[in-house]
C-alpha positions in Angstrom: 0.0 0.0 0.0 1.5 3.3 -1.0 2.0 6.4 1.2 -1.1 8.3 -0.1 -3.4 5.3 0.7 -1.7 5.0 4.1 -2.3 8.6 5.0 -5.9 8.5 4.0 -6.5 5.3 6.0 -4.6 6.7 9.1 -6.7 9.9 9.1 -10.0 7.9 8.8 -9.0 5.5 11.6 -7.8 8.3 13.9 -11.0 10.3 13.5 -13.2 7.2 13.8 -11.4 5.8 16.9 -11.3 9.2 18.7 -14.9 9.9 18.0 -16.1 6.5 19.2 -14.0 6.8 22.4 -15.4 10.2 23.2 -19.0 9.0 22.5 -18.4 6.0 24.8 -17.3 8.2 27.7 -19.3 7.9 30.8 -17.2 10.1 33.0 -14.5 7.6 33.8 -10.8 8.2 32.9 -10.3 7.5 29.2 -6.9 9.3 28.8 -5.0 8.2 25.8 -1.9 6.2 26.5 0.8 5.6 23.9 3.6 3.1 23.8 5.9 2.1 20.9 9.3 1.5 19.6 11.6 2.5 16.7 14.0 -0.2 15.4 17.0 0.5 13.2 18.7 -2.4 11.3 21.6 -2.7 8.8 22.4 -6.0 7.1 25.0 -7.1 4.5 25.0 -10.4 2.7 27.4 -12.0 0.2 26.4 -14.3 -2.7 22.7 -14.1 -2.0 20.8 -15.9 -4.8 23.5 -15.4 -7.5 27.2 -15.5 -8.3 29.4 -13.0 -6.4 26.4 -10.8 -5.5 26.4 -8.5 -2.4 23.3 -7.1 -0.9 23.4 -4.1 1.5 20.3 -3.3 3.4 20.3 0.4 4.5 18.4 2.1 5.9 16.0 -0.3 7.5 13.7 1.4 9.9 10.5 0.1 11.6 8.2 2.2 13.7 5.4 0.6 15.7 3.0 1.9 18.3 -0.1 1.3 20.3 -2.4 4.2 21.3 -5.0 3.3 23.9 -8.1 5.5 23.5 -10.0 4.2 26.5 -13.1 2.1 26.9 -11.4 -0.9 25.2 -10.6 1.1 22.1 -7.1 1.3 20.7 -5.2 2.1 17.6 -2.2 0.0 16.4 0.3 0.9 13.7 3.5 -0.5 12.2 5.4 1.2 9.4 8.5 0.0 7.7 11.1 1.4 5.3 13.8 -0.9 3.9 16.1 -0.1 1.0 18.5 -2.5 -0.8 21.8 -1.7 -2.5 22.4 -4.7 -4.8 25.0 -5.3 -7.6 26.2 -1.7 -7.4 22.8 0.0 -7.6 20.0 1.2 -5.3 16.8 -0.8 -5.8 13.4 0.8 -6.2 11.9 4.2 -5.1 10.5 5.3 -1.7 7.0 4.1 -2.4 8.4 0.6 -3.3 10.4 0.4 -0.1 7.8 1.8 2.3 5.2 -0.6 3.8 2.3 -0.2 6.2 2.4 -3.5 8.0 -0.5 -2.6 10.4 -2.9 0.3 10.9 -6.1 -0.7 12.6 -8.6 0.2 15.3 -9.4 -2.5 17.9 -12.3 -2.8 20.3 -11.8 -5.1 23.2 -15.0 -6.4 24.8 -13.1 -8.7 27.1 -10.2 -11.1 26.8 -12.3 -13.6 24.9 -13.6 -11.2 22.2 -11.9 -8.4 20.3 -12.9 -6.9 16.9 -10.4 -5.0 14.8 -10.6 -3.3 11.4 -8.2 -1.5 9.0 -4.9 -2.7 7.6 -4.5 -6.0 9.4 -1.5 -8.2 9.9 -2.3 -11.7 8.5 -0.8 -14.2 11.0 -0.3 -17.1 8.6 3.0 -18.7 9.4 5.4 -18.3 12.3 7.2 -15.3 10.9 4.0 -13.4 10.1 2.8 -14.1 13.6 5.9 -12.4 15.2 7.6 -15.7 15.8 11.2 -16.1 17.0 13.0 -16.7 13.7 16.7 -16.3 14.5 18.0 -15.6 10.9 18.8 -12.1 9.7 16.4 -12.3 6.8 13.0 -14.1 6.8 13.5 -17.9 6.8 13.4 -19.3 3.3 10.9 -22.1 4.1 8.3 -19.4 4.7 9.5 -16.5 2.5 9.7 -18.9 -0.5 6.0 -19.7 -0.3 4.1 -17.1 1.8 4.0 -13.3 1.6 6.2 -11.8 4.3 5.0 -9.0 6.6 1.6 -10.1 5.1 -1.0 -7.4 5.5 -4.3 -6.6 3.9 -7.4 -4.5 4.5 -10.1 -6.2 6.5 -12.1 -7.0 9.6 -11.1 -9.6 12.2 -12.3 -11.1 15.4 -9.8 -12.5 17.9 -9.4 -13.5 21.5 -8.1 -15.9 24.1 -9.9 -18.6 26.1 -7.7 -20.3 28.6 -4.7 -21.7 26.7 -6.3 -21.2 23.3 -5.9 -18.1 21.2 -7.9 -17.6 18.0 -8.1 -15.1 15.1 -10.3 -15.1 12.0 -10.5 -12.4 9.4 -12.2 -11.4 6.2 -9.8 -9.5 4.0 -9.9 -7.4 0.8 -7.6 -5.6 -1.5 -8.1 -1.8 -1.1 -7.4 0.4 -4.1 -8.2 3.8 -5.4 -10.5 4.6 -7.1 -12.6 2.5 -4.8 -14.2 0.5 -7.7 -10.8 -1.1 -8.3 -11.0 -2.8 -4.8 -12.0 -6.4 -4.5 -12.7 -9.0 -1.8 -9.8 -11.5 -1.3 -10.9 -14.2 1.1 -10.6 -15.4 4.6 -7.6 -16.1 6.9 -7.5 -17.8 10.3 -5.1 -18.8 13.1 -5.3 -20.9 16.3 -2.6 -21.2 18.9 -2.4 -23.5 21.9 0.1 -22.7 24.8 1.2 -24.5 27.9 0.4 -28.0 26.6 3.9 -28.5 27.7 5.7 -25.9 29.7 7.3 -23.4 27.3 5.7 -24.9 24.2 3.3 -23.2 21.7 1.6 -25.1 18.9 -0.2 -23.2 16.1 -2.0 -23.6 12.8 -3.2 -21.1 10.3 -4.4 -20.7 6.7 -5.7 -18.5 3.9 -8.3 -19.3 1.3 -9.1 -16.8 -1.5 -8.0 -15.1 -4.6 -4.4 -15.1 -5.9 -4.9 -12.4 -8.6 -4.5 -9.4 -6.3 -3.2 -8.3 -2.9 0.1 -9.5 -1.4 -0.7 -13.0 -2.5 -0.3 -12.0 -6.1 3.1 -10.5 -5.5 4.6 -13.2 -3.3 5.2 -15.7 -6.1 5.6 -13.3 -9.0 2.7 -14.5 -11.1 3.6 -18.2 -10.8 0.1 -19.3 -9.8 -1.4 -21.8 -12.2 -5.1 -22.7 -12.8 -8.0 -21.4 -10.7 -7.9 -18.1 -9.0 -8.7 -19.7 -5.7 -5.6 -20.7 -3.7 -5.2 -22.2 -0.2 -2.2 -21.8 2.1 -2.0 -24.0 5.2 0.6 -23.8 7.9 1.4 -25.7 11.1 4.1 -24.4 13.4 5.5 -24.5 16.9 8.0 -22.8 19.2 9.6 -23.8 22.4 11.4 -21.6 24.9 12.7 -22.8 28.3 15.9 -22.5 30.3 17.8 -20.8 27.5 16.7 -23.3 24.8 14.8 -21.9 21.8 13.4 -24.1 19.0 10.8 -23.4 16.4 9.6 -24.8 13.1 6.9 -24.7 10.5 5.5 -26.7 7.6 3.7 -24.8 4.8 1.5 -26.2 2.0 0.1 -24.3 -1.0 -2.4 -25.7 -3.5 -0.6 -24.0 -6.3 1.3 -26.8 -7.9 1.3 -28.6 -4.5 4.3 -26.5 -3.2 5.5 -27.6 0.2 8.2 -26.3 2.6 9.6 -27.1 6.0 11.9 -25.2 8.3 13.3 -25.7 11.8 15.9 -24.1 14.0 17.3 -24.7 17.4 19.7 -22.6 19.6 20.8 -22.2 23.1 21.5 -18.9 25.0 24.6 -19.4 27.0 24.0 -16.1 28.7 21.4 -17.9 30.8 24.4 -19.6 32.6 25.5 -16.1 33.8 23.9 -13.3 35.8 24.1 -11.0 32.8 21.1 -12.6 31.1 18.8 -10.6 33.3 20.4 -7.4 32.0 19.5 -8.2 28.4 22.8 -9.9 27.4 22.4 -12.7 24.8 24.8 -15.2 23.4 22.8 -17.5 21.2 24.3 -19.8 18.6 21.9 -21.7 16.4 21.5 -24.1 13.5 18.7 -23.9 11.0 17.3 -26.1 8.1 15.0 -24.8 5.3 13.5 -26.8 2.5 11.3 -25.6 -0.3 9.9 -28.4 -2.6 8.6 -27.2 -6.0 9.8 -27.3 -9.6 13.2 -25.9 -8.5 13.5 -27.4 -5.0 16.1 -26.1 -2.7 17.6 -26.9 0.7 19.6 -24.7 3.0 21.6 -25.2 6.2 22.4 -22.2 8.3 24.8 -21.8 11.2 24.6 -18.5 13.0 24.7 -16.6 16.3 22.7 -13.7 17.8 24.7 -11.6 20.2 23.4 -8.8 22.4 26.1 -7.2 24.6 23.5 -4.9 26.1 19.7 -4.5 26.1 18.1 -3.5 22.7 21.3 -3.9 20.7 21.7 -7.1 18.7 24.5 -8.3 16.4 23.9 -11.2 14.0 26.2 -13.3 11.9 25.4 -16.4 9.9 26.8 -18.8 7.2 24.6 -20.7 4.9 24.9 -23.5 2.3 22.1 -23.7 -0.2 21.6 -26.5 -2.7 19.2 -26.4 -5.7 17.7 -29.7 -7.0 20.7 -31.6 -5.6 23.2 -30.0 -8.1 23.9 -26.2 -8.0 25.1 -25.0 -4.6 25.6 -21.5 -3.2 27.4 -20.3 0.0 26.2 -17.3 1.8 27.6 -15.1 4.5 25.5 -12.4 6.3 26.1 -10.0 9.1 23.6 -7.5 10.7 23.3 -5.0 13.5 20.1 -3.6 15.0 19.1 -1.3 17.8 15.6 -0.6 19.3 14.5 2.6 21.0 11.5 2.2 23.3 9.1 5.1 23.4 
């Protein structure tokens, strides 16, 4: 969604949310409360999908925030700008690099029932759900099949009942003039926690059109046959005593594409008293497999290092193999810092 559409949507949501909050006032305190963060990140990768290619990611800025309007009303937003320098040239313009990942109004009736509308995050897959992927870039088992930072315009209901969290949304592709907009389909997600201490198990999916929205862009027009497409995902993550493990399996009805990914790491800082101060020393190993016409597998060895809170250094080495023949070696480094507001 370009900047003009984002500004129009933001103005409408702010006016709507503020008006509803004032109308709902019964004399109790409904003072707006804001919290958010700004994240800065710079990454550099060598030989990334090609011979002797270097990708430099700068600047990469993400701004997210939550504005509580009172009476269960809130406004959530997440904006991202990421520019790439690749093969000696800057890629794209500002509007191509800018993304509104979230911009919606939410009404919380209670913990079990919330309703939100606007530009929604579509939580299909562990990465799109804010999962704990340790790699610098999005894991290939998901980015090779699903849209990443998936967002669409829509309306959703969500909530939590005990150890079960659910979300279901009806989404559309918003465009201007408005007669160019169209309905896309439905998306859903369910998560179960505390089945085993530290373990979360989830499943999600999308059923709808592949001819518009972020679905159309994610596989560059490779969809074959009917306009209806289904994405199904099962995933998990486990965090306990310094151990972190997560994985997902993705299926797409387009050509029966499948993928699996899993990573495991251990934070050695847990063995020291510095872990409570935000220090992280987390080596990990990851496997990604995408199985389609040109199947590929990748093994990654890396480490996440945080010498102090909100600062993270990442380094990783990867070995990618295509169809059992062509191979590529990758090396990536990254540094990021987060400012809490």
